[in-house]
N, C-alpha and C positions, 0 to 999 in steps of 0.2 A: 482407756476405751471410751469412744465417743457416743455410744448408744444411749447413754443416760439422758442426753439432751433431747433425744427423740421421744423418750417415754415420759419425761417429767410433766408434760402437759396432758397426758392421758389420765382420765378420771378413774376408769375401771382397771386397777392394777391387781385385781383380785387373784387372777390365775397365776400371776408371776410369783406369788409367795408360796407356791407349792411346786413340786417337780413339774407336773403338767396335769391339768384338770381332766376329768373324765371325758369331756367333749373331745379332747385331743386323741383319745384312744379309739376313735371311731374307725381308724384304719387309714388307708391311702387316700390321698387327695388328688382328684383328677382335675386338671386344668383345662378349661375350655378355650380353644384357640379362636380368636376373632381376627379375621383378615382386615387390615386397615385399608382405607380408600385413599392412599396417597400415591396415586400414579400406579406404576407396575410393581412397586416394591412391596414385599411382605413384612417389612420391619414393623413390629407392633408399636413401639414407642420412639419414633424418630426425633422427638423434641425434648426428651428428658435429659436432665443433668445427672449422670450416674453417681457423681460424688455427693450431690445433695441427697439423692435417694438413699444412699448407704450411710450418709452422715460422716463422711471421712474427708480429709484434706487431700489435695493433689499430691502431697509429699508422702502419702500413706504407702507403707511397704507392702509387699505381697502377703506377708504374714498377717499384717494388720487388716488387710482387705478380707482375707479368708476368715479371720476371727470375727470381724464385724458381720460379714455375710451369714456365717453360721448362726450367730446370735439372733440376728433379725429374722432369719428363716424360722427359728424355733419360737420366737416371740410372736411373730405376726401370722403364723399359720391360721387360717380361718377356723379350722376345727378346734384350735386351742382358744382363740379369742371369742368363740361362739358368735362370730360376726360373719354371716354368709352373704352379705349384701354384695352387689356388683362392685361397689367402691372398694370394699375390703379385699375382694379377690383381685381386683386390678392392682391394688397396692402391693399385694403379695407377688403378682406377676412382675411388677416393676423392679422389685428387689432382685428377683432372679435375673432379669434382663440386664439390670445395671451391673451386676457382678460379671455377667457374661462379657459385657463391653470392656470392663476394666481388667478382667482376668486375661483376656486374649488380645485385646486391641488397645491397651492403655497408651502406648506410644503414639498410635495413630490418632486417638481421640485428643490427646494432649496437644498435638500439633495442629489439628484441624478444628477441634471443638464440634465436630459433626459425628453423630451416631451413624448416619447413613454411609459416611466415608469409611467407617470401620468395616462395614460388611459389603463393600463394593465388589470385592473379588471373592466373597465367601462361597464355599461349595454347598452351603445349606440351601436346599431348594425351597424349603418351606419352614417357617418359624414354628410350625406345629411340632417339629422334632424337638425344639428346645423346651417348649412348655409341656410336652407330653412325657418328658423324662421323669421316671418314677422318683418320687420323693417320699420315702417311707418314714412316717413319723408315728410310731406305735410304742407299745409297752417295751418291746425289746430294744428298740433304738434309744429310747429314753434311758433305760437302765444302763446300756452300754456307754452312752454319753456321760451319764452321771459318774460311772466308775472311772472313766478316763479323766474326767474333769476334777474330781475330788483330789485334793492334795497336789494339784498340778501348778506349774508356774502361771498358767492362764488364770487360775482361780485367785492366786495371790495378787496378780496384776489387776484383776477386776475389782478386788476388794480395795486395793490402794487407789485405783482410779475413781471409784465411787466415793471413797472417804475424802479424797482431795477435792473432788468436784462439789461436794456438799459442805465443805468447810466455810464457816463464816468469819473465822479469824479472831473471834472473841468469845469469852465465856458467856453463855446464856443463863439467865436467872431462872427461866421457866422452861419446862420440857415441852417441846412441840414436835410431835411424831412426824409431821410433814417436812421438818427441817433437821431433825436429829440425825447425825451421821450414822450411828449404829443402827437405828431403826430402819433407815433407808436401805441398809444392806440386805434386809429381808426382801425388798422389792427389786433390787437391782443385780443381785448376784445369783446366777443360775443354780438351780437344784437346792436352794436353801428354803426350807419351810418354817413356818412360825410354830414350831413345837419345841419341847424341852431338849430333845436330842440334838437338833440342828442348832439351837441357840447355844448349847454348851460347846458344840464344835466350832461355831463362828466366834464365840467368845475367846476360846483358846487361840484361834488363828489371829484375831485382832491383837490380842495380848502379846503374841510372839512378834508380830510386825511392829508393834510399838517399841518393844524391847530392842529390836534390831535397828530402830531409827528410820524405818522405811516410811512410816507415817507418824504424825504427832497428834496429841490430844489437845489442840489449841482451843477447841470449843468446849472442852470438858465433857464431851459426849460419853466417852468410855468410863470416866470416873462416875458420872451420873448413872449410867446404866449398871455399873457394878453394884451400886447401892440399892438399886430398885429392879433387879433382874426379873423376878417373878411378877411383880406388879406391871412392868412395862410389857412383858411378853403377853400377859393376860389381856392387856389393853389392845395390843395388836391383833390377837386372836378374835377378840370381840368385834373390833372394827372390820376385820376381814369377813367375819360371819355375817355382819349386817350388810356389807357390800355385796356378798354373794347372794344373800336372800333378796336384796333389791334387784340384782341382775336377773335372778330366776323369776321374780315377779314381773319384771319388764318383758322377759321372754314369753312368759305365760300370757301376758296382756296382748302381745303382738300376735301370738298364735290364736288367742281368743278373738281378736279383731278380724283376723283372716277367716276364722270359722264363722263368725257372725256375718261377715260379708258374703261368704259362700251360702250360708243359710238364707240370707235375705234374697239373694238371687234365686234360690230354689223356691222360696215362698212366693216371690213375684211371678215366677213361671207357673206355679200351681194355681195362683189366683187368676192369672190370665187364662189358663186352661179351663178353670171352673167357670169363669165369666163367659167364655165362649160357648161352653157346653150349656150353661143356663140360658143364654140368649137363644141358642139353637132350639132348646126345648120350648121356650116361651113362643118362639116364632111358629113352631109346628102346632102347638096347642091353639094359638091365636088363629092360625090359618084354618085349622079344623073347625073351630068354633064359629068363625064369622065368614069363612070362605073368601077372605080378602087376598088379593094378589100381592100386595105390598107387605113386606115383613118388617116388624119394628123390634128394636131392642127394648129391654125392660126399662131403660132410662126414658123411653118415649111414651110409656103407658101412664094413664092417670091412676089414681089410687083405687078407684072402683074396679077397673079392669085388672089391675095387678092382684087385688084380693081374690077375684074370681079365679084367676089362673093359679094363684098360690093354693087355693082351696082344692083345685083339681089335682095339683101335685101331691098335696097331703093325702088325699084319698088314694092315689096310686101307691104311695109309700105304705099306707095302712094295709 
C-alpha cells in the first residue's frame, strides 16, 4: 500500500493512532461546490494528476485504486483531521475527483493525459452532483469498517506493506520511535490504537506473519519490542497525549485569536459610536453656551473650554 509515503511527512499523526477521534463523529460532511472559471466547463480540477493525488502508479489495479481511495478518504476527512481550512477541504475534494477519473475513465486518461477529455461526453450536467454525494463518516460506519477490516487480507497486507516500507535493512542499536517498524504500525494501520488490547492483537499478527515468512525482522524491531513491550507502549501513549494536547492548544489559540479579532472590531465600533455621541453632545453644549454657528469637536477645544464643558456634563449626570 502506497499511502504511507503520503503521510510520512505529516507532523500531526495524532488521530491516526485511534479508530477515529471525536471530531470525526460530528456527522456528515457537506462539500461546497465551486464552479471553476475555465471556459464553459464545470470540471473542478482540470489540471490535476489523479495518480499523484491518490499516490498510486499507472499500473495500479482496480482493487488497489479502491483500497487506496478508501484509506485516503478516511484519513483526510476534515472532520477527522480537525482541519477545516479551504486548503484541507480542497485536498479532500481532489481525492474524490481523482478516484472518479480513474475509476470511470482510466483508459481515456491514460491515452490522453487530459482530465477534460475524460468528461467530454459525460452526462453529468453539474459537478455539484459528484461532490454532493453523501459521504457518511460516523460512529456506525467506523464500527462497520473496523469489523470488516479486522482479520482481513487487507489488514495483513497493510501491515506487511508498512513493515517493508520502514525497513532499514540493518540492526539498530538504539530505539527510535519515528523509525521503528513495529512502532510505526500504530500510525499506519487503520483501526489500531495505542492501548494494551490492540498492542496484544498487533503483536500476535506480526508474530504470525514473521513465522509464515511474509516479513522478516532484519532491523530487529520485533525482537526489541518483545523485550520492552510495556515500556515502548507507554512511550507511544505519552507522545500521543502530548501531541493531542498541543493540537488542542493550537486549536484553542486559533479560536481565541478569532474571538479577540471579533472583540476588537466590536470595541472599535463602540468607541467610534461613543466618540460621535460625545462630539455631538459637546457641540450642542458649546452652541448653547456661546451661540456660535460653527461646531467643533472635542479635539479642537482648548483645555479651559473643555473643563467648562466637562463640568456641565458632570452636573447633568449628578
